[in-house]
N, C-alpha and C positions, 0 to 999 in steps of 0.2 A: 479583367476586373478582379481585384483582390478582395477576398472576404476575410475579415478579422473576427475571430471568435475569442471572447474572454473565457478561457477554460476554468477560471476560478469561480465562475457562476454556474457551471454545469454540474449536474449530479454525476459522480463517478464511483463505480464499484470496481475495486481491484481484487481479483480472485487469485490468490497465491497457492498454487498447487505444490505440495511438498513443503508446507509451511513449518513442519517440525524438523526439517533437514538442516544440515550444516550450512549450505549456501544461504538459505533464508536467514538463519540466525546471525551469521557473520557479516553478510553483505546487504541483502535486500531489506530486511527490517530496519537496520540502522540507517540505511540510505533514505528510506521512507520517513523515518523519524527526523532526520536532518532536513529533508524537504519540508516537513511540517513546521519545524522550528524556524526555518527561513521564510515561512508563509508562501511556499511555492505550490502547495496542494490546493485543489479546489475546496471551496467552503463546505460542500456536502460530499466529502470523500469518505468512503467506507472500505475497509479492508476485511476480506473474508479469507481465512486460512483453511486450507483443505490438506489433509494428510491421511494416508491409508491406516496409519497407526493412530489411535486416539490420543489427543493431547488437549491441554487447556492453555490459557494465556500465560500461565506461570512458566511454561517451557520456552517462551519467546524471549 
């Protein structure tokens, strides 16, 4: 039996550890943004950025 789940209808929380780092800025955040533009992210998608150094959304 195959179960199909429409992930676009599920609540999703993506926790990004090291959100102020180089990898996040160059690859992960732009990739998530492109997924958003292409409407491939779930409707109720939340991104939580965590970093040991304090930062705000202007650093992303």
